[in-house]
VOTIDO-97875 format. One record per residue (C-alpha): residue in three letters; x, y, z; residue number from 1. Coordinates in Angstrom, 1 decimal, decimal comma. Last residue first. Layout:
<atoms>
+------+--------+--------+--------+-----+
| rest |     px |     py |     pz |  nr |
+------+--------+--------+--------+-----+
|  ALA |      X |      Y |      Z | NUM |
...
+------+--------+--------+--------+-----+
</atoms>
This chain:
<atoms>
+------+--------+--------+--------+-----+
| rest |     px |     py |     pz |  nr |
+------+--------+--------+--------+-----+
|  ILE |   -1,9 |   22,1 |  -29,9 | 151 |
|  ALA |   -1,1 |   20,1 |  -33,0 | 150 |
|  GLU |    1,3 |   17,9 |  -31,1 | 149 |
|  LEU |   -1,4 |   16,8 |  -28,8 | 148 |
|  LEU |   -3,6 |   15,8 |  -31,7 | 147 |
|  ASN |   -0,7 |   13,9 |  -33,3 | 146 |
|  CYS |   -0,3 |   11,9 |  -30,0 | 145 |
|  PRO |   -3,9 |   10,7 |  -30,0 | 144 |
|  ALA |   -5,8 |   11,7 |  -26,8 | 143 |
|  GLN |   -6,4 |    8,9 |  -24,3 | 142 |
|  PHE |  -10,0 |    8,7 |  -23,0 | 141 |
|  TYR |  -11,2 |    6,1 |  -25,5 | 140 |
|  SER |   -8,0 |    4,2 |  -25,1 | 139 |
|  SER |   -9,4 |    3,2 |  -21,7 | 138 |
|  VAL |   -7,0 |    3,7 |  -18,8 | 137 |
|  GLN |   -6,0 |    0,4 |  -17,2 | 136 |
|  PRO |   -7,3 |   -0,3 |  -13,8 | 135 |
|  LEU |   -4,9 |    0,2 |  -10,9 | 134 |
|  LEU |   -3,0 |   -2,8 |   -9,5 | 133 |
|  THR |   -0,1 |   -2,3 |  -11,9 | 132 |
|  ASN |    0,3 |    1,2 |  -10,3 | 131 |
|  ASP |    1,8 |   -0,3 |   -7,1 | 130 |
|  ASN |    2,3 |    2,2 |   -4,3 | 129 |
|  GLN |   -1,1 |    3,8 |   -3,7 | 128 |
|  LEU |   -3,0 |    0,6 |   -4,4 | 127 |
|  LEU |   -0,7 |   -1,5 |   -2,2 | 126 |
|  LEU |   -1,0 |    0,8 |    0,8 | 125 |
|  THR |   -4,8 |    1,1 |    0,6 | 124 |
|  CYS |   -5,2 |   -2,7 |    0,0 | 123 |
|  LEU |   -2,9 |   -3,4 |    3,0 | 122 |
|  GLU |   -5,1 |   -1,1 |    5,2 | 121 |
|  ARG |   -8,3 |   -2,8 |    4,0 | 120 |
|  LYS |   -6,9 |   -6,3 |    4,6 | 119 |
|  ASP |   -5,8 |   -5,6 |    8,1 | 118 |
|  PHE |   -2,3 |   -4,4 |    9,0 | 117 |
|  GLU |   -0,4 |   -5,7 |   12,1 | 116 |
|  GLU |    2,1 |   -7,8 |   10,1 | 115 |
|  LEU |    3,0 |   -4,8 |    7,9 | 114 |
|  HIS |    6,6 |   -4,1 |    9,0 | 113 |
|  HIS |    7,9 |   -4,9 |    5,4 | 112 |
|  GLU |    9,8 |   -8,1 |    6,4 | 111 |
|  ARG |    7,0 |   -8,9 |    8,8 | 110 |
|  LEU |    4,4 |   -8,8 |    5,9 | 109 |
|  VAL |    6,6 |  -11,1 |    3,9 | 108 |
|  ARG |    7,0 |  -13,6 |    6,7 | 107 |
|  ILE |    3,2 |  -13,5 |    7,4 | 106 |
|  ASN |    2,6 |  -14,1 |    3,7 | 105 |
|  TYR |    4,7 |  -17,3 |    3,7 | 104 |
|  GLU |    3,2 |  -18,7 |    6,8 | 103 |
|  SER |   -0,3 |  -18,0 |    5,5 | 102 |
|  THR |   -2,2 |  -15,2 |    7,2 | 101 |
|  LEU |   -3,3 |  -13,4 |    4,1 | 100 |
|  GLU |   -4,7 |  -16,7 |    2,8 |  99 |
|  HIS |   -6,8 |  -16,0 |   -0,3 |  98 |
|  SER |   -4,1 |  -17,6 |   -2,5 |  97 |
|  PHE |   -4,4 |  -17,8 |   -6,2 |  96 |
|  ARG |   -5,9 |  -20,7 |   -8,2 |  95 |
|  CYS |   -9,4 |  -19,8 |   -6,9 |  94 |
|  ARG |  -11,2 |  -22,9 |   -5,7 |  93 |
|  GLN |  -15,0 |  -23,0 |   -5,5 |  92 |
|  GLY |  -17,3 |  -23,7 |   -2,6 |  91 |
|  GLU |  -16,1 |  -20,7 |   -0,5 |  90 |
|  ASN |  -16,6 |  -18,3 |   -3,3 |  89 |
|  PHE |  -14,7 |  -17,7 |   -6,5 |  88 |
|  ARG |  -15,6 |  -14,5 |   -8,3 |  87 |
|  CYS |  -12,9 |  -12,5 |   -6,4 |  86 |
|  THR |  -14,2 |   -9,0 |   -5,8 |  85 |
|  GLY |  -13,1 |   -8,0 |   -2,3 |  84 |
|  TYR |  -10,2 |   -5,9 |   -3,7 |  83 |
|  LEU |   -7,7 |   -8,1 |   -1,9 |  82 |
|  TYR |   -9,5 |  -11,2 |   -3,0 |  81 |
|  PHE |   -9,4 |   -9,8 |   -6,6 |  80 |
|  VAL |   -5,6 |   -9,4 |   -6,3 |  79 |
|  CYS |   -5,2 |  -13,0 |   -5,2 |  78 |
|  LEU |   -2,3 |  -13,2 |   -2,7 |  77 |
|  HIS |    1,3 |  -14,4 |   -2,7 |  76 |
|  LEU |    2,7 |  -11,3 |   -1,2 |  75 |
|  ASN |    6,2 |  -10,1 |   -2,3 |  74 |
|  SER |    9,7 |  -10,8 |   -1,1 |  73 |
|  CYS |   10,3 |  -13,8 |   -3,4 |  72 |
|  GLY |   10,1 |  -17,6 |   -3,2 |  71 |
|  ASN |    9,9 |  -20,2 |   -5,9 |  70 |
|  CYS |    7,2 |  -18,5 |   -7,9 |  69 |
|  GLU |    5,6 |  -20,4 |  -10,7 |  68 |
|  LYS |    2,8 |  -18,0 |  -11,6 |  67 |
|  ASP |    5,0 |  -15,0 |  -11,0 |  66 |
|  ARG |    3,1 |  -11,8 |  -10,4 |  65 |
|  CYS |    3,7 |  -11,6 |   -6,7 |  64 |
|  LEU |    1,8 |   -8,7 |   -5,1 |  63 |
|  ARG |    4,0 |   -5,8 |   -4,2 |  62 |
|  MET |    6,1 |   -4,7 |   -1,2 |  61 |
|  LYS |    8,3 |   -1,7 |   -1,8 |  60 |
|  THR |    6,2 |    0,3 |    0,5 |  59 |
|  LYS |    5,1 |    3,9 |    1,0 |  58 |
|  ALA |    2,9 |    5,8 |    3,4 |  57 |
|  VAL |    2,2 |    9,5 |    2,8 |  56 |
|  ILE |    2,8 |   12,4 |    5,2 |  55 |
|  LEU |    0,9 |   15,5 |    4,1 |  54 |
|  LYS |    2,2 |   19,1 |    4,6 |  53 |
|  ASN |   -0,7 |   21,5 |    4,4 |  52 |
|  GLY |   -0,7 |   24,5 |    2,0 |  51 |
|  GLU |   -3,5 |   23,3 |   -0,2 |  50 |
|  PHE |   -1,6 |   20,0 |   -0,6 |  49 |
|  VAL |    2,1 |   19,7 |    0,2 |  48 |
|  ALA |    3,7 |   16,3 |   -0,2 |  47 |
|  SER |    5,7 |   14,0 |    2,0 |  46 |
|  THR |    7,2 |   10,5 |    1,8 |  45 |
|  PHE |    7,3 |    7,6 |    4,1 |  44 |
|  MET |    8,3 |    3,9 |    4,2 |  43 |
|  ASP |   11,4 |    3,6 |    2,1 |  42 |
|  GLN |   12,3 |    7,2 |    2,7 |  41 |
|  ASN |   12,8 |    6,6 |    6,5 |  40 |
|  GLY |   13,0 |   10,2 |    7,6 |  39 |
|  LEU |    9,5 |    9,9 |    9,0 |  38 |
|  VAL |   10,8 |    7,8 |   11,9 |  37 |
|  SER |   13,6 |   10,3 |   12,7 |  36 |
|  GLU |   11,2 |   13,2 |   12,5 |  35 |
|  LEU |    8,8 |   11,5 |   14,9 |  34 |
|  ASP |   11,5 |   10,5 |   17,3 |  33 |
|  ASP |   12,9 |   14,1 |   17,4 |  32 |
|  GLU |    9,4 |   15,6 |   17,9 |  31 |
|  THR |    8,9 |   13,3 |   20,8 |  30 |
|  THR |    6,1 |   10,8 |   20,7 |  29 |
|  SER |    2,4 |   10,8 |   21,5 |  28 |
|  ILE |    0,7 |   10,5 |   18,1 |  27 |
|  ASN |   -2,5 |   12,5 |   17,7 |  26 |
|  ALA |   -1,4 |   16,2 |   17,7 |  25 |
|  ARG |    1,8 |   15,6 |   15,7 |  24 |
|  MET |   -0,2 |   13,6 |   13,2 |  23 |
|  GLU |   -2,7 |   16,4 |   12,8 |  22 |
|  GLU |    0,1 |   18,8 |   12,2 |  21 |
|  MET |    1,7 |   16,5 |    9,6 |  20 |
|  GLU |   -1,6 |   15,9 |    7,7 |  19 |
|  PHE |   -2,2 |   12,2 |    7,2 |  18 |
|  TYR |   -1,9 |    9,7 |    4,4 |  17 |
|  GLY |   -2,6 |    6,2 |    3,3 |  16 |
|  ASN |   -6,4 |    6,3 |    3,5 |  15 |
|  HIS |   -6,5 |    7,1 |    7,2 |  14 |
|  ALA |   -6,0 |    3,5 |    8,5 |  13 |
|  CYS |   -2,9 |    3,4 |    6,2 |  12 |
|  LEU |   -1,4 |    6,4 |    7,9 |  11 |
|  VAL |   -2,2 |    5,2 |   11,4 |  10 |
|  LYS |   -0,6 |    1,8 |   10,7 |   9 |
|  TYR |    2,6 |    3,3 |    9,4 |   8 |
|  ILE |    2,8 |    5,7 |   12,4 |   7 |
|  LEU |    2,3 |    2,8 |   14,8 |   6 |
|  ALA |    4,8 |    0,6 |   13,0 |   5 |
|  THR |    7,5 |    3,3 |   13,2 |   4 |
|  THR |    6,7 |    4,2 |   16,8 |   3 |
|  ASP |    7,0 |    0,6 |   18,1 |   2 |
|  MET |    4,0 |   -1,6 |   18,8 |   1 |
+------+--------+--------+--------+-----+
</atoms>
């Protein structure tokens, strides 16, 4: 596994982020190589939390939303399967794919350097990068605009 894939996998195995100092201590590579890999803004970003620099995994890959897709660069996968909550079991047929290792999905995963990821790591990465996978906020918790204007 090359350095980029290794760092990407380590991040996603640790809930999608890692402290920079901890990463330096746990990944055996040169500082120049590490900085070069982390400079890929399509795959990594950084943030500071409580004085610690965090490296966060990013991806442009999403779940395909097109019911009649003729080919795209996104995964063809049931979102509920990814969450582990699909109501269809082995005896019933979900209309969305549960095949993470289908020929199509393997090609997409390779394009995004994610072919070594397990379902949990992919779920972590997708959830922190695709806000359409997050539950909708209830209107009960949203303050009316005129209330905010009054403050």
